[in-house]
C-alpha positions in Angstrom: -108.2 32.2 -13.5 -111.4 30.1 -12.6 -109.1 27.3 -11.5 -107.6 30.5 -8.9 -110.9 31.3 -7.7 -111.7 27.4 -7.0 -108.8 27.2 -5.1 -109.5 29.7 -3.2 -112.9 29.0 -2.2 -111.6 25.0 -1.7 -109.4 26.5 0.9 -111.9 29.1 2.7 -114.0 26.1 2.7 -111.3 23.8 4.5 -111.2 27.1 7.2 -114.7 27.0 7.9 -114.5 23.1 8.3 -111.2 22.6 10.4 -112.8 25.8 12.8 -116.5 23.9 13.2 -114.8 20.9 14.0 -112.2 22.2 16.4 -115.0 24.1 18.2 -116.6 21.1 19.7 -114.0 20.7 21.4 -114.7 23.2 23.9 -115.3 24.7 27.6 -118.1 25.6 29.3 -117.3 28.7 31.9 -120.8 30.6 32.3 -123.4 28.9 34.6 -125.3 29.0 31.4 -124.5 25.7 29.5 -125.5 27.3 26.3 -121.9 29.5 26.3 -119.1 27.7 25.1 -115.4 28.5 24.4 -113.6 25.8 22.0 -110.5 25.5 20.1 -112.4 26.7 17.0 -111.4 30.3 17.4 -107.2 29.7 17.7 -107.4 27.2 14.8 -109.7 29.9 13.0 -107.3 32.6 14.1 -103.8 30.8 13.0 -105.2 29.3 9.7 -106.3 33.5 8.5 -102.9 34.5 9.6 -101.0 32.1 7.8 -103.5 32.2 4.4 -103.4 36.2 4.4 -104.5 35.9 0.4 -108.0 34.5 1.1 -110.6 36.9 1.8 -111.3 37.0 5.6 -114.8 38.6 5.4 -115.7 35.8 3.0 -114.0 33.2 5.1 -115.8 34.7 8.2 -119.2 34.3 6.8 -118.2 30.5 5.6 -117.0 29.9 9.0 -119.9 31.2 10.9 -122.4 29.4 8.6 -120.5 26.1 9.3 -120.2 26.9 12.8 -123.7 27.5 13.2 -124.6 24.2 11.8 -122.1 22.5 13.9 -123.5 23.4 17.3 -127.0 23.6 16.4 -126.8 20.0 15.5 -124.9 19.3 18.3 -127.1 20.9 20.7 -129.8 18.9 19.4 -128.2 15.9 19.7 -127.4 15.9 23.1 -130.8 17.8 24.4 -133.2 16.1 22.8 -135.8 18.1 24.2 -134.3 21.3 22.6 -136.1 22.1 19.0 -135.0 22.6 16.0 -135.9 26.4 16.2 -134.1 26.6 20.0 -131.0 25.3 18.8 -130.7 27.8 15.7 -131.7 30.5 18.3 -128.9 29.7 20.9 -126.5 28.8 18.0 -127.3 32.4 16.1 -124.6 34.2 17.9 -122.0 31.9 17.8 -121.8 32.2 13.8 -122.3 36.0 14.0 -118.7 35.9 16.1 -116.5 34.3 13.3 -117.9 37.2 10.8 -117.3 40.5 13.4 -114.2 38.6 14.3 -112.8 38.2 10.7 -114.1 41.4 9.6 -112.0 43.0 12.6 -108.9 40.8 11.1 -109.4 41.8 7.6 -108.2 45.7 8.8 -105.0 43.8 10.1 -104.1 41.3 7.2 -101.7 43.6 5.2 -100.0 45.0 9.0 -99.1 41.8 10.7 -95.5 41.8 10.0 -95.4 45.3 10.9 -97.1 45.3 14.3 -95.1 44.1 17.3 -95.9 41.1 18.6 -97.2 42.3 22.3 -99.2 45.2 20.7 -100.4 42.8 17.9 -101.7 40.1 20.5 -103.5 42.9 22.6 -105.2 44.4 19.3 -106.3 40.7 18.6 -107.4 40.5 22.4 -109.7 43.7 22.0 -111.0 41.8 18.9 -112.0 38.7 20.0 -113.5 40.8 23.3 -115.7 42.6 20.6 -116.7 39.8 18.9 -117.7 37.9 22.3 -119.8 40.8 23.4 -121.7 40.8 20.0 -122.4 37.5 20.4 -123.6 37.6 24.1 -125.7 40.4 22.9 -127.5 38.3 20.3 -128.2 35.4 22.7 -129.5 37.8 25.6 -132.0 39.7 22.6 -133.1 36.5 21.5 -133.2 34.3 24.6 -134.1 37.3 27.1 -131.4 36.8 29.6 -128.8 38.9 31.3 -125.6 39.4 29.8 -124.2 41.9 32.5 -121.9 39.7 34.3 -118.7 41.7 35.0 -117.1 38.1 36.2 -117.8 36.8 32.8 -116.9 39.7 30.8 -113.3 39.7 32.9 -113.3 35.6 32.0 -113.9 36.4 28.6 -111.2 39.1 28.3 -108.4 36.8 29.7 -109.6 33.5 27.6 -109.2 35.8 24.3 -105.8 37.3 25.8 -104.1 33.9 26.3 -105.7 32.7 23.3 -104.3 35.4 21.1 -101.2 35.3 22.4 -100.9 31.6 22.1 -101.6 31.8 18.3 -99.3 34.4 17.6 -96.8 32.8 19.6 -97.4 29.7 17.2 -97.8 32.0 14.0 -94.4 33.5 14.9 -92.8 30.2 15.4 -94.0 28.9 11.9 -92.6 32.7 10.6 -89.3 32.0 11.7 -89.5 28.7 10.7 -90.6 30.1 7.1 -87.7 32.1 7.5 -85.3 29.9 8.0 -86.3 27.7 5.0 -86.0 30.8 3.0 -82.2 31.8 4.3 -81.1 28.3 3.7 -82.8 28.2 0.4 -81.4 31.8 -0.7 -77.7 30.6 0.7 -77.9 27.6 -1.8 -78.8 30.0 -4.7 -75.8 32.5 -3.3 -73.6 29.0 -3.2 -75.0 28.4 -7.0 -74.4 32.1 -8.3 -70.9 32.4 -6.6 -69.6 28.7 -8.2 -70.8 29.9 -11.7 -69.6 33.6 -11.5 -66.4 32.1 -9.8 -66.0 29.8 -13.4 -66.9 32.7 -15.5 -64.6 34.7 -14.2 -61.9 32.2 -15.0 -63.1 31.8 -18.2 -63.1 35.6 -19.1 -60.0 36.0 -17.0 -58.0 33.4 -19.7 -60.0 34.4 -22.8 -58.6 38.2 -22.4 -54.9 36.8 -21.5 -55.5 34.2 -24.7 -56.5 37.2 -26.8 -53.6 39.5 -25.6 -51.5 36.3 -27.1 -53.2 35.9 -30.6 -53.0 40.5 -30.6 -49.0 39.7 -30.0 -48.8 36.7 -32.6 -51.0 38.8 -35.5 -48.5 41.5 -35.3 -45.6 39.0 -35.2 -47.0 37.4 -38.4 -47.5 40.7 -40.3 -44.2 41.6 -39.2 -42.8 38.5 -40.6 -45.0 38.7 -43.8 -43.7 42.3 -44.7 -39.7 40.8 -43.9 -40.4 38.1 -46.3 -41.8 40.2 -49.2 -39.2 43.0 -48.6 -36.5 40.0 -49.7 -38.8 39.1 -52.7 -39.9 35.6 -50.9 -43.5 36.1 -52.2 -44.7 32.5 -52.0 -43.5 32.7 -48.4 -44.8 36.0 -47.2 -48.5 35.1 -48.9 -48.3 32.3 -47.2 -47.8 34.4 -44.1 -49.5 36.8 -44.5 -52.9 33.9 -44.7 -51.5 32.6 -41.5 -51.9 36.1 -40.1 -55.6 36.9 -41.4 -56.8 33.5 -39.9 -55.4 34.3 -36.5 -57.0 37.5 -36.5 -60.3 35.7 -37.3 -59.4 33.7 -34.4 -59.3 36.7 -32.4 -62.2 38.0 -33.8 -64.2 34.9 -32.8 -62.7 35.0 -29.3 -64.2 38.9 -29.0 -67.6 37.9 -30.0 -67.3 34.6 -27.0 -65.6 37.2 -24.7 -68.7 39.8 -25.2 -71.0 36.8 -24.8 -69.3 36.1 -21.3 -69.4 39.6 -20.1 -72.5 39.3 -20.3 -73.1 36.6 -17.8 -70.1 37.5 -15.2 -70.8 40.6 -13.5 -67.8 42.3 -14.1 -69.1 45.8 -12.4 -67.6 45.5 -8.5 -70.7 46.8 -7.5 -71.1 45.1 -4.1 -68.4 43.9 -1.8 -68.3 40.6 0.2 -66.7 40.2 3.8 -63.5 37.9 3.9 -65.6 35.2 6.4 -68.1 34.8 3.7 -65.5 34.2 1.0 -63.8 31.5 3.4 -67.5 30.0 4.1 -68.7 29.4 0.8 -64.9 27.8 -0.5 -65.1 25.5 2.9 -68.4 24.5 2.5 -68.2 23.5 -1.7 -64.7 21.5 -0.6 -66.4 19.6 2.1 -68.7 18.7 -0.3 -65.9 18.2 -2.7 -64.5 15.9 -0.4 -67.8 14.0 0.4 -68.4 13.5 -3.3 -64.9 11.8 -3.6 -65.4 9.6 -0.8 -62.7 11.3 1.3 -63.0 11.9 5.2 -61.3 15.3 5.3 -61.2 17.8 8.1 -61.4 21.5 7.6 -60.1 24.6 10.0 -60.4 28.1 9.2 -58.5 30.3 11.3 -59.3 33.8 10.5 -57.4 36.5 12.3 -58.1 39.3 9.5 -61.6 40.3 8.4 -62.7 43.3 5.5 -64.9 43.7 2.8 -63.8 43.3 -1.0 -65.0 43.8 -4.1 -62.7 41.4 -5.4 -64.6 38.2 -3.9 -64.7 36.7 -7.1 -61.0 36.1 -8.0 -60.5 35.6 -4.4 -63.2 32.6 -4.5 -61.7 31.2 -7.5 -58.1 31.2 -5.8 -59.1 29.4 -3.1 -61.7 27.3 -4.6 -58.5 26.0 -6.4 -56.3 25.5 -3.7 -58.9 23.7 -1.6 -59.6 21.5 -4.4 -56.0 20.8 -5.1 -55.4 20.0 -1.1 -58.8 17.7 -1.3 -57.2 15.7 -4.5 -53.7 15.8 -2.6 -55.1 13.5 0.5 -55.2 9.7 -0.1 -58.2 8.7 1.6 -58.5 11.1 5.2 -56.2 14.1 6.6 -56.6 18.1 7.2 -56.6 21.0 5.7 -55.7 24.6 7.1 -56.8 27.8 6.0 -55.2 30.5 7.5 -55.9 34.6 7.1 -53.8 37.1 9.0 -52.5 40.6 8.2 -48.6 41.0 8.1 -47.4 44.4 7.3 -49.1 46.1 4.1 -50.3 42.5 3.2 -53.0 39.9 3.8 -51.9 36.7 3.7 -54.1 33.1 2.5 -52.5 30.2 4.0 -53.4 26.6 3.0 -52.4 23.7 4.1 -52.8 20.2 3.7 -51.4 16.5 5.1 -51.9 15.4 1.7 -48.5 13.5 -0.3 -46.6 17.0 -1.3 -44.7 18.0 -3.6 -41.3 17.0 -4.7 -39.0 19.5 -4.1 -37.5 19.0 -7.9 -41.1 20.4 -9.2 -42.0 22.9 -7.2 -40.2 25.4 -9.3 -42.7 24.4 -12.6 -45.6 23.9 -10.8 -46.5 27.5 -11.9 -45.8 26.7 -15.5 -48.7 27.2 -18.1 -50.1 23.5 -19.3 -48.4 21.9 -16.0 -50.6 19.2 -14.5 -50.2 15.7 -12.1 -54.2 14.9 -12.9 -54.7 12.7 -15.7 -57.9 10.6 -16.6 -57.7 7.0 -17.2 -56.9 7.4 -20.6 -54.2 9.9 -19.5 -56.1 12.7 -21.1 -54.9 15.7 -18.5 -57.2 17.7 -16.8 -58.7 20.5 -17.8 -59.6 22.6 -14.9 -58.0 25.7 -13.4 -54.1 25.5 -13.3 -51.6 27.1 -11.0 -50.6 29.0 -13.7 -53.5 30.7 -13.6 -53.8 30.8 -10.0 -50.6 32.9 -9.9 -52.0 35.2 -12.7 -54.7 35.9 -10.9 -52.8 36.5 -7.7 -50.4 38.6 -9.5 -53.1 41.0 -11.3 -53.9 41.8 -7.8 -50.2 42.4 -7.0 -49.8 40.1 -5.1 -47.4 36.6 -5.2 -47.6 33.0 -4.3 -45.2 30.5 -2.6 -45.7 26.9 -2.4 -43.1 24.9 0.1 -43.5 22.0 2.3 -45.9 21.8 5.4 -44.4 22.2 8.8 -43.3 17.9 9.7 -42.5 17.4 6.2 -45.6 16.0 5.4 -47.7 17.9 2.9 -47.8 21.2 1.2 -48.5 24.7 1.9 -49.4 27.5 -0.3 -49.1 31.0 0.3 -51.2 34.2 -1.0 -50.0 37.5 -0.4 -52.0 40.3 -1.3 -51.5 44.3 -0.8 -54.7 45.1 1.3 -54.7 48.3 -0.4 -55.4 46.4 -3.7 -57.7 43.9 -2.1 -59.6 46.0 -0.1 -60.3 49.2 -2.5 -62.8 49.8 -5.3 -61.2 50.1 -8.8 -62.0 50.1 -12.4 -64.2 47.1 -13.7 -61.2 46.0 -15.9 -58.7 46.7 -13.5 -58.0 43.3 -12.1 -57.6 41.7 -16.1 -55.3 44.6 -17.2 -53.0 45.3 -14.2 -50.1 42.9 -15.6 -50.6 43.7 -19.3 -47.8 45.0 -20.6 
């Protein structure tokens, strides 16, 4: 807590010092040389607007003291016949200006963003003018001079307006930049979140599918146990029963893993995402992937259909896989085209690459479980999402996927067709996983 207070005190002192130094760069609009307008007010206003956590009144008092000290010393330095007392008398009003101005700003500090800029500029101009009047009044009382010059008052008002609107414009530019940086950071986090959710979706999808398979194996093993026992093959029947029990334990472990994954993966379709956003995220992620592989790949996205879907994670999983495969199919440089359009009652997602293509003899097996063309340097197959799972995800939305040679014979085209009514409608939380069970 002490460090926090200390930091605020240091910041307030820095504001006071910057304002006092800035005030030394000044103009003298009046006949009287002792009344000056400098950059200090603009610096003071801008710093307070970007540092609303500070105590404005305390900062105003510190700034007033600093300005009073600096201007008094400056007057004595330049006018050697002026005494210390006269210098302090002539600059007391300048110090009070910052106190009054800071007090007025303190009434607005939590509403800077809620007030339209033009109105805010007018209000601050009024505060500036009022603070200048206080300074003039104090100077007039202490020096006995006349302060009622309408031309000078009008000049003060115009200068205050120009200064206020200039600072507000600068502040808004600063705020816009901060908003853009924040937006960029939020977009980066969104990409990371979508990437994680896409991976979790795939794991949940595969695990649920595996659990169905395990359940079927368990049932078959138990049926085999009963058949063997009825035939008095007790030794084999007990071994079969042991296998069934072990498989059942694997299923329970899988259920525990699934429960943990479901806590991380938001399986409730409470929000939608537009197809353009899905395409943007998938394209950006795979541009980075192509750069990581040191490949020069150009992406072209043609979108003729737009809509919002609660199934953006399955769509992103499918598109990410197809685009990643397309990037890997390209040797060093090439083109990947993505088209989205509506034809009849279906939404089509077509991914075409200019890579090495898939031989016609292998097109019938690329969607088989376990099929892969990706091996590492020691011959171990890749463990990423396969086209069989891409097909299953598409089928979970009652869609279909086809592969053919790209136009011209070079490269490959994958076409995903999903009924629009299934893609865009809300559904039960587990519907996308359960549609193809049977």
